[in-house]
N, C-alpha and C positions, 0 to 999 in steps of 0.2 A: 976095746969095745967102746963105741961113741955113743953119745946120746941121740945123734941124728940117726944112726943106724937102727937104734931101738924105735925111734919114732916112725921110721920108714917100716919097719918090720909091724908095728902096731897098725898103721894105716893100711898096708896092703892086707893084713890079716882081717881087718874089719870089712873092707871094701871087697876082697877077693878078686881084684883086677888091678893090673899094673897101670893103665891109662888113667883110670879114676883116681888112683893113689898119687900118681904123679901130678894130676891137676890140683888136687887138694894140697900137695906139698909144694906146688910151684916148683917142680924139678921136672928135667927130662926122663923119658923112660929108661934110658941107659943109665942114668945116675941112680934111679930107684933100684934097678936090677943090680947094680955095682954094691949098693948098701946091703941088699939081702944077701948077695954071695959073700961079702966079706964077714957078714955076722955068722952066716953058715960055717965058712972056713974056720973061724974062731972057736965056734961052739963044737965043731966037729959033728954036726947034725943037719939033716935036710928039714927046713922049716916049711916048705911049700912042695905042692906036686903041681907041675905046670900041665895045662891041659887046653883044648881049643877054647874053652869058655872062660879061662881066666886061671887063677892061682887059688888053690885049696891047700889049706892048713894039714900038715902031717900030724899024726898023734903027738909027736914031740913038739911040733909047732903050737898046737892047741894048748899043751900044758905049760910052754913058757911064755905063751902070750899074756897070760895072767900076770906072770912075774914082771914082764916088760911094762905093763901097763901100771903096775904098782911103783916101779921106778920111776916112771915119767910123772906119776901123780906126786911122789914124794919130792920130785925136783920142783914141781910147781908149788907145792905146799912150802918148800923152803924160801922160794922166791916172794910168795906172798908174805911169809913171816918177817922176811928181810924188808920188804916194803912196809909192814906195819912197823917195824923198828924205826925206819928212816922216815915213816909218815908219808910215803909215797907208793902209788900203785905201779906195778910192773906186770908185764905179760901181754899176751895176744888174745884178742876176742874175735871169734868168728860169728858174725851177726847175719842172720837170714833176713831178706827184705822181699816185700810184696809190692806191686804197683809201682807208682812214680815217686820219685825222690822228694817232690814237693809235698805230696800227701803225707809222707813220713817224717817231714821237717828234718831231713838228714843234713842239710847245709848247716843250720844253727847248732844242731846236735853235735856233729862231728867237729866243728869249730871250737865248741866249748870244751869237748873232750881234748882236744890237741892242746888248747890253752892251760887246761887245769891238770891234766894227766898226760903230759907229753910222752911218758915212758910205756903208755898202753897202746899197742898197736891194734888198729881195727881192720878186719877183712870183711868186706861185704859180699855176700852170696845171694843173687836173685833167684827166686823161685816162687812156689805157689803156696798157699797157706798149708795144704795137706803135706807137701813136701817139707816145709820147714818145721812142722810140728814132728814129723818122723825123724828129720835129722837131729833136732834138738833132743828127742827121747833116746836116739842112739849114739849121742855124743859126737855127731860129725858136724854139729853147730853147738856154740855155748849159748846162744839165746836168739831171739828173732821176733819179727813183726809177722802178725797174722790178722786176717780178717774172717770172723765167725758169724754164723747164724745160729749155732749152738754152742754148747761148752764142752768139748770132748776130752780135755786134757786130764781130768781127774786130780789126784793128788801128786802126780809125778812132777807137775808143771804149776808153776805159780804165774798167775795173769795179773798184768796191770793194764787196766782199761784206760784208754787214751781218748777215744772220741767215738761217737755214733755219727753215722752219714747216710744219706739216702742216694739211691739209684733211680734214674727216670729213663723210661723207654722214649727214644728219639727216633723220628723219620726225617728224611731229607725235605728241607724247606719246599722243593719243587714238588713234592708229593702232597702238598696240603689237600687238593681236591680229592685225592685217593684215599687218605687216612681220617680226615674228620668226619665223624659219624660212623665210621667203619665198625663192623662186629669184629669179635676175636677171630671168627673163622675167615673173615675178609682179610684181617691183618696178617693171620698165619700163612695165608696163601701168598703173601708178598715175599721178597728176598730179604733174608735177615743176615745180620753179621753177628757170629758167635763168638765165643771165647772158650778156651780149653776147659774140660771138665773140671780139672784140678783147681782152676782159679776161682775166686770167690764170685766174680761176675757170671761165670759159666755156672756155678752151683745155684746162684739166685735165679739165674735165668730159668734152669730146670725147675726150680720151685714155682716160678711163675707159670710156666707151661703146665705143670701138673695141676695147679688150681683152676687155670682157664680150661683145660682140657685139649688134648691134641698138641701136636708138635709142629712148630713152624718149619718153613723150607730154608735151611741153613746153607748158604752158598759159599761163605768164607769163613775162616776162623783167625782171628788175631789175638795176640796176647798182651797187647798194651792199649790203655785207654786212648792215648793221643791216636793211635792207628785207628781205632774204632771211630773216633770223632772225625777224622779226616775221610774216612770211606763213607760215612753217613753224609756228611755235607757235600761229598762229590756226587751223591745220588745213587750209591751202590746198594744201599738196603737200610733195614731198622735195625736198632741195637741198643744195649744198655750204656748209660753213661752217669758218671758222678753227676749228682744233682747240681753242684756249684758250677761245674763244667758245661752241663746241659743248658743252664739258665744263660750262661754267658753266650754260648752258641746260638741260642734262641734269639736273644737281643740283637745279636750280630747278622740275624736274617739266615743262618746256615742251617738250622734244624727247626722242626716243629715237634713239641712234645705231645705224647699221647696221653689225654687226661684219664686219671683213675688209676694209672699203673705206677706206683711208687713203692720201692722197696727198702727197707731200713736195715741198716747191719752196723757192726761196730769194728774198730781197730784196737788191737790188743798188742801188748809186748808179752813174750812168754820166756821164763827162766826155769831151769831145773830146780825143784824146791830144794834138793839136798845141797845145792852149789849157790843158791841166791846170796849167800853172805860172803862167798869168796871175794877178795878184795877187788880185783879187776870188774868182776860183775857187780859188785856193790856199789863201786864209784860210778859205773856206766848207769845203773838205775837211778842213782842220786841225780846225775845230770839230766837223764832223760825225763825225770818227774819236773825238773825245774823248767825245762825247755817246754814241756807239754802243760806246765802248771796243774798237775795232779798230786 
């Protein structure tokens, strides 16, 4: 029995799907299937039922999954303790990201980690705040960046506040005569560029619409701020931009900002409360606080 077989078993058991498990493990689907089969052969028990929707744990699989997780956790604790003895952190961290790399200061953060803790491997996974929270809570991620308008994590997650920033509503510069002095109803009747509901910009936009009353005519949905800016500047429609990005675009003559519509939110880093002192997570938080000066 090999540790990589147990890791594959646990991942497939959590995900319930070979494809998703293969992506998380950075393996091919045949390799994942081979790991599962080898473990089933050695144990002499079927661990999964295969069906059209994916992989479902058998009763035996459900009972053994808990033991497999304990074995992997014990291995990680052993590595952590060895790292403490040697004074060095070892292991892998799966970090969820949202938005653009520059917003998160990923460049200086990862450079500092590589220099000071070269034995900690970082895996970045891009998503939305809602999915990052869910993945951290369900151990698919070890920690992650999120943008909130509220504080939903409760006691299970520890939040490190990094910064607050604002979003501004911008229109194409060539629409100046159409948007200056326009009412909300007139603005809502124009073409809008939206973002996915799970994204923080999408959630903030919905909050703006609720306060103003009525929903705008969304013709395009984009999942990156740079894409939204490009579309606005090209005359496609109205959309929300980070204030710093919006002000630069306004100075460049690419957009016009709608006065009175400014939304503030915050960027956080979240870790599971019960694991926040694990050595790899602890050193990552230390470097994060230095890079962000918090």
